[in-house]
Structure formats: C-alpha cells, structure tokens
N, C-alpha and C positions, 0 to 999 in steps of 0.2 A: 713792501719788498728793501730789506736792508742792505746797504750799500756799508762795503768796510773798507778804510784807510790807513796808509802808513802813513809815517810820518815823510817819506823818502817820494810818495805817491803825493802830497799836496805839497810838496816843493817841486816837484816835476810839472805840474798846476800853472804854479806861482812863474816860474821859468816861460811855459806857454803862454802866460800872461803878461810879457816884457815886465817882471819883478826881479828886483836885487837885493841883493843879500846887500845890508847898512855895515861894513867893517863887519867884526870879528862879533856882532851880535846874533841875535835870534829873529831881530826885525827885518822883514822882505817887505820893501815899498816901489812902487812902480804908477806910470800908465798903461793901464791897458790898451788892444787893438782901438776899444770904445772911445777912447778917451777920458776914463773914470777912473779917478785914481784910489790907489787900493793901498793898503798896509794888512800887513798879516805876521804875526810870530809862530816861527818854528820851532820847535822842540826836538830837534834831528836827531838827539842822541838819544832818545826814549826808543827802544824796540817793541815789537810790537803793535794792534791796532788801536787806531785814536777810537777814543769814546763818540758813540754816539750822539751826546748831545753835542760836546766840543766841534763834532763835524758840521754837525747844524748851523753853530754860532760860525766859525770859518766861512763855509759856504756863504749864508746868508751875508752876515753880518762885515766881514773882514773884505770878501771878494768877490763880493756881489749877482752872487746867482739867484735864482728865485728860487731854490731847492738843491739839495743834496742830489738828487737824482740828474738835473740839468749840468753840476758839478763832475759827476762820474760821465756823463756822457762825455764832456767835453775834456775829462781825461782818456776816454781810450775811445774817442774818435778822429 
C-alpha cells in the first residue's frame, strides 16, 4: 500500500517526536520520547507530495521508524 506525505506532515511528525528546527535552517534535531537522537532535513517551502524513495529514507534513516507504514500510523495515531 502506498502512503502519501507532504512536507507539512513530516514537520508534524518531527514536532510529535520532540524535535526542533535549528535556527532558520532546514535541519530539525532532537531527542525522541524513546531517547533516540534524531536529525531530519525538511524542505517545507516545496509544495506537493514528497517522493516515495525520499519518504523511505526519512522514515528509516532520519527518524528511526522501521517502515513508512509505521511513520504513517504515528502521524495519524
């Protein structure tokens, strides 16, 4: 099943994970409720959906989810 994310959705996920924007940069950093340190780059000025391969990278490598589905459930849960 395909999941669709906008940059605003990624930003909401970062906020829910306790991350904060670093100054006026596109970098978000923080410690999640599970104690894992996370860093994510958000290109919030872009309109439209985030590409599926980039969503996969953000979910697994930057935010520490096991899958895109888990990130989708976290956003909508």
